[in-house]
C-alpha positions, -999 to 999 in steps of 0.1 A, spaced: 131 629 -361 104 638 -386 115 634 -422 97 643 -454 106 622 -485 96 635 -520 97 611 -550 84 611 -586 79 574 -583 65 549 -557 44 517 -556 23 505 -574 51 515 -599 77 487 -593 114 496 -596 145 499 -574 136 534 -563 102 523 -549 119 494 -532 146 516 -517 121 541 -503 99 514 -488 129 497 -472 143 528 -456 109 540 -444 103 507 -427 137 505 -411 138 542 -400 104 537 -384 120 509 -363 146 534 -352 119 557 -340 119 582 -369 87 593 -385 90 593 -423 63 609 -446 63 606 -484 50 628 -512 45 607 -543 24 607 -575 -11 593 -577 -14 566 -604 -52 567 -608 -55 532 -592 -74 523 -561 -48 510 -536 -44 511 -499 -13 530 -490 7 526 -458 4 555 -433 19 590 -439 18 589 -478 6 621 -495 -5 614 -531 -3 643 -556 -23 645 -589 -2 635 -618 -2 631 -656 11 604 -679 45 608 -696 45 605 -733 79 587 -737 76 567 -705 40 554 -701 49 534 -669 56 566 -649 37 597 -639 46 634 -636 34 651 -605 18 686 -607 43 710 -592 15 731 -578 0 701 -561 33 695 -542 37 731 -532 1 734 -521 10 710 -493 33 737 -477 8 748 -451 2 713 -438 39 704 -439 48 735 -419 23 725 -392 37 690 -390 72 703 -380 95 684 -404 132 686 -397 146 674 -430 136 669 -467 149 638 -485 145 640 -523 145 606 -541 142 615 -578 155 644 -600 124 656 -617 94 674 -602 104 660 -568 138 677 -569 127 712 -577 96 711 -555 115 694 -527 143 720 -528 117 748 -527 98 732 -498 130 727 -478 141 763 -483 107 777 -474 106 754 -443 141 764 -434 153 728 -430 182 708 -446 176 689 -479 194 657 -489 190 639 -523 195 602 -533 211 596 -567 196 563 -577 199 563 -615 229 566 -638 212 590 -662 243 594 -685 238 558 -696 200 559 -694 183 589 -710 193 583 -746 173 551 -746 141 571 -741 149 602 -762 164 584 -793 158 613 -817 186 633 -800 223 624 -804 237 601 -778 266 623 -770 243 653 -765 221 634 -741 252 623 -721 264 658 -719 230 671 -708 227 644 -682 261 653 -667 252 691 -665 218 683 -651 232 660 -624 259 684 -614 236 713 -610 210 694 -590 235 677 -567 251 710 -559 217 725 -550 213 703 -519 230 699 -486 241 663 -491 239 636 -517 233 599 -509 249 575 -534 245 537 -533 280 527 -544 316 539 -547 314 538 -585 285 563 -585 303 586 -560 333 586 -584 311 594 -614 295 624 -597 328 637 -584 340 635 -621 310 657 -630 321 683 -606 297 676 -578 312 694 -547 283 686 -523 291 662 -494 284 627 -506 276 596 -484 277 560 -497 246 544 -482 233 514 -502 198 500 -498 199 471 -475 181 437 -475 154 425 -451 168 392 -437 133 379 -433 131 370 -470 160 346 -466 137 317 -454 111 321 -482 107 308 -517 98 276 -535 109 265 -570 83 238 -571 55 262 -562 66 287 -589 69 259 -615 35 245 -607 18 279 -611 35 286 -644 35 251 -659 72 246 -659 89 212 -654 106 216 -621 135 195 -632 145 219 -660 176 240 -654 164 276 -650 182 309 -655 164 338 -638 162 375 -645 140 397 -623 137 434 -629 125 460 -652 124 449 -689 142 481 -701 167 488 -728 194 498 -703 192 464 -685 210 448 -714 186 418 -716 192 414 -753 227 403 -744 212 377 -721 191 363 -750 223 359 -770 239 342 -740 209 319 -738 214 310 -775 249 298 -767 240 280 -734 212 259 -749 238 243 -773 254 226 -743 223 225 -720 194 219 -744 167 219 -718 177 253 -702 149 279 -697 154 316 -692 126 332 -672 124 370 -675 102 384 -647 91 420 -652 76 445 -676 89 474 -695 94 491 -728 120 467 -742 98 436 -741 84 439 -777 119 442 -791 131 412 -770 103 391 -782 113 399 -818 149 390 -811 138 358 -794 119 349 -826 149 356 -848 171 333 -826 143 307 -824 144 308 -786 107 303 -779 111 269 -763 139 282 -740 123 315 -729 94 325 -707 82 360 -699 65 366 -666 48 399 -657 56 419 -626 51 400 -594 42 419 -561 69 418 -534 61 388 -512 58 350 -515 51 349 -553 82 370 -560 104 350 -537 91 318 -553 101 333 -587 137 340 -575 140 305 -560 129 289 -593 163 300 -607 192 277 -605 213 307 -616 205 344 -616 219 362 -646 225 399 -649 244 421 -673 233 457 -668 261 483 -670 240 512 -657 232 500 -621 241 524 -593 238 495 -569 221 463 -582 196 457 -554 181 428 -572 214 409 -570 213 412 -532 177 399 -532 187 369 -552 217 362 -530 196 366 -499 175 337 -512 206 316 -519 206 319 -557 241 319 -572 249 347 -597 265 350 -630 269 388 -636 290 414 -652 308 437 -627 302 472 -638 293 504 -619 274 497 -587 274 459 -591 311 459 -585 305 464 -548 283 433 -547 298 408 -571 334 421 -572 346 401 -542 334 369 -560 314 356 -531 282 338 -542 289 349 -578 308 341 -609 319 374 -626 319 375 -664 328 401 -690 303 414 -715 312 387 -739 285 363 -751 309 333 -752 326 340 -719 294 348 -700 277 317 -715 308 296 -704 303 307 -668 266 299 -669 272 264 -684 300 258 -658 276 266 -630 247 246 -644 268 215 -648 285 217 -614 260 211 -585 288 213 -559 298 247 -571 262 259 -571 258 247 -535 290 265 -524 280 297 -541 245 295 -527 259 294 -491 283 322 -499 255 342 -514 233 340 -482 263 350 -460 272 379 -482 236 392 -484 233 390 -446 260 416 -443 239 441 -462 214 445 -434 186 470 -441 187 481 -405 224 489 -406 219 510 -437 190 528 -421 213 536 -391 238 552 -415 210 572 -431 197 583 -397 233 594 -387 235 615 -419 201 631 -411 213 639 -375 245 654 -388 227 677 -413 201 688 -388 228 696 -362 247 714 -389 275 689 -392 275 663 -420 288 629 -412 320 613 -426 315 590 -455 321 552 -449 357 540 -456 364 521 -488 357 485 -483 332 491 -454 300 494 -475 284 464 -459 298 466 -424 
């Protein structure tokens, strides 16, 4: 099958959407499908993999990490796309990609599916702070309902996100298809190598956060947890690996809490050995976001055998809810810190959770998830949408 994906974001912009697109493209290719991608140009010289069409884009005032594609630039590709003979359009983001993708699909006379990656109700007000939070939430719900009901099927990464969209009034067929994990990463990573590169004593107990340094990730909460943990584990170090708009505020908070000796910021690391080393430098992976539609970074940590302490909210419930490889904590500084200290001080518990984490992550195979996606595509092209997975069968 020949599939056209359209997205407002892709590498070199590092985030969960870019990772999800790359993972599904790779696995769908293994299954014999040909997946093209329309994505913004970032003004950087980089070698793209095959079948990527870059469109001129401009910077976004309130979100300097991202780019806005020129709508005309996407639609100008129509002639070429028609000649290529695509059978389905898969929209990955809700901005220019959504409206241009729907128009292209209708003009080409082919089905259109959209992935709902981001919980916008709990996201947008961080970036448009001059408007009331309640107004932004209401607009996000209306916006999401209208867009989801314009396509032929919606892909959601978790049961929680499906329930949220149903509550908005989305009536379009929805499929729960998380992004899977490449089992190849499970054998990689070295704490000693990471510590050597970054001048960290490899005997120090390390808490690890990898991901976008954004307001909605609730990293300020993790700093307050760190403040509690260091009172019982004085040598503890929290490594925050990533970049984003919240970093300056977090650095100020760290100064207020006098955390400088217990905190290290590391910039984005490219996917590959350096990133896997970073994950493996953590004795415990900590996570407290309440806006995740899946929590792919948790699966990546688990695949490398890193035990978790995490809240269980929205999409992360499907991963950490069963309690395999993870200790679940509420969003309470004292209780979360208590679980972290417990894990740091109990090597036997860490070892058990590490084994459980690898086993759990292995069940979220990228190839299996791609097979589900391909089945959805086939159903749409043939005019019959597939049945959604049964509850409890997300990682089967």
